[in-house]
N, C-alpha and C positions, 0 to 999 in steps of 0.2 A: 305800644311798648309797655311792658309791665313795670310796676313800681320798683321791683327788684333790679331790673335792667337799668332803669333811670338812676337809682341809687348807686349802682355799680359804676355807671359812667361818671357820676359826680365824684365818686371816690378817686377814680382814675385822673380826672381833671385836677382835683386838689393835689394829688400826688405829683403830677407833672408841674403844676405851678410851684409846689414846694421845692422841687428839684431846681427849677429855673431861678427861683428866688435865692437858692443857696449858692448859686455860682458866684464866686467872689468878685469876678469882674462883671460889669454891668451888662444886662441883657434887655433888649427891646425887640418886639415882634410886631410887624404891621401886616395888614391884609394886602391883597393884590393891587389896591388903589393907593396905598401909602398911609392908611389910617391905623393908629396904634390899637392893637388888640391885646397886648401884654406889655407891662412895664415892670421890670424887676425891682424888688425892694432895695437891693444893693445899689442899683443905678439911681433910684430915687433919693437915697441917703446921700450919695455922692453929689448929685445936682441940687440937693436941698429942696426937693419938690415931693408932693404926695403922689406915689405911684398910681393909685387908683384914679386920681383926678386926671391923669394923662390918657386914660382909656378913651378912645373915640376921637382924639385930637389928630390933626394932620401931623405927619412926622416932623416937619420943620417947625411946627408950632410947639411941639413937645421938646425937641432938641434942635437948637439953631444950627443951620448949615448941614442938616442930616441929608444923606444921599439914599435913604431907604426907598423913596419913591422912584428914583432913577433906576435902581437895581430891579424894582418891581416892573418897570417899563421895559428894560433891556433884557432882563432874565440872565444877566451875566454876573457871576459872583465877583466880589472884590475882597481879596484876602490880604491881610497885613498892610492895610492902607493907613497913611497918616491922616489925622483929623484933629483940629483944635476944638476942645470942649472946655468951657469955663476957663478960657485963657491958658489952657494947658495942652501941650502937644501929646497926642495919644496915638495908639495904634489900634485899629478896629478891623473887623471883618463883617461883611454883609453877604448873606447866602440866600439865594432864591429857593423856596420850598415848593416842590411839585407834587400834586396828587392826581393820579390817573392822567398824567401828561399835561395837566393844566396848572398854571402858577396859582398857588393858594395863599402863600404868605412869603414874607422876607424875614429872616432871622438876623439880628444884628448883635454884635458883642464887642465890648471893649477888651482887647487882648492884653494891653499894657497901659497903665495909667500915665506913662511918660515914655517918650521916644528914647530917653536915656536908658530905660530898662532894656530896650532892644539892643542898644549899643553895648551895654554891660554883658547881656547874654551872648551877643555876637563875639565880643572880646573873649569871653570864657570858652566859647566853642572853638574859636581860632587857636586859643592856647591849648585846649585839649587835643585839637587836630595836630598841632605841632608836636605835642608830647607823643601822640600815637605814632607819627612819622618817625620821631627820634627813636622810640623803643623798637619800632619795626626795623629800622636801620641797625640798631644795636643787636637785635636778635639775628638779623641777617649776617652781620659781621661775626657773631659768635658761632653761627652754624656754617659759615663759608670756609673755604679752604684758606689756610694761612700762607701757603707756599705755592710757587709756580716753577716752571722749568728754569727760570733764571736763578733760582735758589739752589739748583743742582750744579755745583761747580766742579771743574776738572777738564783737562784737555787730553786725557788718556784715550786711546782708541776704544777701550771698552765702555767708557762713560759716554763718549760721543755717539757710539752705536746705540747705547741704551736710551739716550735722550731721543734719538730718532724713533725708536720703538715706542717710547712713551707717547710721543706726539701722534704717531700713527694709531696707537691703541685708543687715544682720547676721542677719535672720530667715530668709534663704534660703541654700541651700548651693551656689548657682550661682556661676561665676567673676565676679570684679570686676576691672575694669581702671582703675587710678589713673593719671591723666595730669596733667602740670603741669611748670612750669619747675624747674630744679635748685634745691634749697633750700627748696621750698615745704612740705616735711613729708609726703611721700607715705608714708613708713614709719610716721609717727605715725598716719595715717588707717588704715593696714593693721592696726596694733595695736588701734585703736579698734573696727574691724569685728569682729576676733576676740574682743575683750573683751566686746562687746555680744551675742555669739552664744551659742548653747547649747553651743558647743565650748570655751568659755572655760576649763574645767577641764582640757582636754587640751593637748598641745604646740602652741606657735606656732614654726614652723621658718622661718628666714630664709636666703636665699641671694642674693647680688648677682652677677648673671650677668657683670658687667663686671669683677669683682674676682678671678675664678678663671681661671687659664690655660685656654685652649680645650681642650687635650689632657687636662685633669683634670675638666672640667665634667661630662662624661657620668658618670664614676664618682661624683662628688659628688651628682648628682641621683638616680641609679638604684642606686648601690652596686656592690660587686664581690665575687666569690668568691675564695677563696685561689688565688694563682698566676694570676689572670686576665691580668696583664700584669707587665712588669718593675717591681719595686718594690712590688707589691701585698702587703699584709700576709698573714701565714700564717693568720689567722683570718677574713679577709674583712672587709667593712664594709657596714652598711646605708646606703642612700641617703637623701636628704632626704625623699623621698616616703614611705618606710617609717617614718621617724621622726615624720612628721606624721600618722600613723594616728589617726583620731578627732579630729584637730585641724585646724589651718590651715597652709598653706605659702605664704610670701610670696616671690615671685620679682621682685626689683628689677632695673631696667635690662634688661627682657625683650627689648628690641630688639637687645641684644648677643648673644643666643643664636645660635650658629652655625647656618647654614641646614641642615646635615646632621643636626642634633639635633632640629630642629623637628617632623618627622614622628613621632619617638618620643615627644616631649612631647605631641603631639596625641593619640596613641594612649593614653597614660597617663591623660590628662584624660577621655577618653571611656570607657575600659574600667575605670578605677580599679584597675589592676593593673600591676606592674612585673616585669622580669626583670633580675637583677643581671648585670653584665659577667662573662662566663665561666661563667654559670649557665644552667640550663634550667628551673629551678623558677619557676612563676608565683606571685607574691606579691600577694595582695589587700590593698589599702590604702584606707581611707576618709578622704579629706581634702577640705578646702575651699581652692580656689586663689584667691589674690589676686596680681595682677601689677601692675607699675608701670613707667613709662617717662617720660622727659622729651622723647622724640622723637615726631614725628608718624608713627604706625604706618601710616596710610594712604599716606603718601609712601614709606615703606619697602616697602610692598606693591607700589606702582607701580614702585619702583626695583629690585624683584626680590630684596631682601635679607630679606624676611619673607613667609612663606606666607600667602596670603589666607584659606585655611580655618582656620589657627591664629588669625589675627587675629579672625575672626568668632566663634570659639569662646571667645576671651578676653574679647571686648568685649560680654559679655551685660549686665553692669551697668557702664556707663561713668561714672566720677566725675572731673570736671575740677576741679582745685584751683587757685583764682585766685592770681595773684602778689600780693605785698604792696603793690605800687604801685597796684593796683586796689581796695584796701580800706584806704585811709589811716586811716580812722576806727578801725581795729583796732590801729594801731601803739602807741598809748599803753598799752592794756591788755596787749598782747603784751610790751612792754618791762618793765612791772612784774611780769608773770608770770615772765619770764626772769630778771629781777633777783633775785627771791625764790629761784629755783632755783640760780642761780649763787652767791648768798651762802652757801647751804648747802655747795656744792662747794668754794668758796674759803675758807670760814671767815671771810668778811668781814661787815661790818654796814652796807653802804651802803643806806640806806633811802629816800633822796629823790632826785628828779631835777628839775632846774630847768625851769620852763616853756619857757625858751629852747631847751634841749636837745630837749625833746619837739617843739617847732616845727621845729627843724632836721631831726629824724628824719622828721617828716611831710612835709617839703619834698624829701626825698631819694627817689630812685626805687628803691633797693634791688634792683639787678640780681641779687644773690645771694639775695634773699628772706630768709626767717626765719633761714637758716643764716648769712648775712652779718650780720644784726642780732645774732645770738648771738655771733659772733666779735668784732664791734665792742665789745659789752658786756664780753666777757672781757678784751679789750685794755685797756679803760678801768679795769676793776677791778684789773688787774695794775699799771697805772701809778699808781693811787691808793695801792695797797699798804696799805690799812687805815688810812690817816692821816686820811681825811675820811669823812663820812657822806652827802655830797650830790654828785651828778654835775653839774658845771657846764660851760659852754662851753669853759673852759680845759682840761678833761680830754679833749676830743674830738680825734681825729686831724685833721691839717691839711686833709684832704679835705673835712671837714664845716664848716670855718670859712667864714663869709660866707653861710651858707644860712639866716640868721634870717628873711629875707623870702621870701615865696613867689616862686620863680623864674618868670620869664616866658620865659626862654631855654630852649633845648633842653638836655638833659644834656651833650651834646658841647660846646656853646658854653660852658656853665658850667665844665666841666673845663678848657677852653682858657683861660678867664679866670683860673682859679686858677693854671694853669701860667705864664701871662704875668705875673701879679702876683709869683709866686715868682722868676721870672727877673729882673724889674725890681729886686726887693729884693736879689738876689745881685749885680747890677751896681753898685748904690749902695754896698753894703758893701765890694766889692772896690776900687772907686775911692777910697773913703775910706781903706781899708787901705793903698793904694799912694800916698796923698797926691796923688791925681789924676794920677799918672804913667800915661799910657795904655799905653806899652810894657810896663811892669811889670804893670798890670792885665790886659792881654791874655795875658801869660805865665801869670799865676795862674789865669786862666779857661781856659787851653789853647786859645785861639782867635787868629786873625790880627787884627792891629790894625785892618785895614779892616772886619772883621766886628764888632769892638767899636764902631766909629763908627756902623755901620748900626744896631746894637741901641740905641745911645744916642739916635740920631735917631728910631727906632721908638717909644721910650718918652718922647720929648721931654725927654731929660736934657741939660742944658747942657754943652757941651764944655769950659766953664771951671769946671765943678763943683768946689767947694772943700769 
């Protein structure tokens, strides 16, 4: 062997020894018979001995109660084993080293200088594991459906039939299209479908197509890779379809989806795979699609704003949610259900509703459906302010006054009557305030005196009113 080769080998040996000496926890190596061939400086300092003086000693002579010779004999590694060294409890590992199938050495290392270190580490790991489980549960709760079939209240024939259809639809993985007026609770039904399906333990992802700017909608749906566009995050972002893997995705206001994105959505529905913006990788995703709209999609198709092929792909299981005015028999039950929910949110204790209020609610058409009913109850609870436990007619907004009898007029006529009564009351109050001074009354009302006389005549108010 040339001098160059010998020098090269010496350099490598010095390097390896330097590495072993630099290991913070002690290192010792024995041959196959249990005699020390390397003793780390760190270990020597800890034991208070000269590392070089330990070379050639039998392992138990260098370190009392050492098991290095036993591992050399059995060839079985001992990992994370307790050992008392210098009257201290430690954790060590002993690993047999094989060369060409033959045992050549045993590597020993002090992993922790005190068993308490292991206990502290184990405690930290347990704590971190608990936090991970907690955050996983929180994330699961955030992504899970908030409502189930029991949250759909009502005993009308239309609601009972619809709940049966929801339960049946939940068993299949094909698309569902929810239609109905604004405020009928389409999202509630979407939650119920997911909750009743086998996907209930997986994410329920929601996206309102009308609430996202059109230039951001594609990245929200399909995700993006780093640098895909100006402002894109450095780490990229998964889209809603990726997040809905093994779960359900609910696309509300689907009619608002831009025409240029509709072919891409159709492809994702049919192929169950997406490509992020700026990416080339195909990502498989297993999702169940639920779409909703308050618009007539057939008219949108005829008008050219919605693709016909996408419409038919979405409309596999159509579910029409009836407006509240078509199921007046559900109003009483719905009011009490909402009141219980709102009491929890407001911290109030309004437990009763007068029969007159229920009658008024049943006589009203509710153009905003359940959402309008909810908003009305919130307004009433706010006005009561926890001072009373019963909702009476006096607590109702002025729009609902005078609806105690079943209206025979149309809603427009009814509203006109309410406005006219309010205008008549305003005229009377102003005339009394001005001591029947017509000029002064007209100035207060901000109208011409001639207009004042016309209105007085319209409402049969005496010109000599005192």
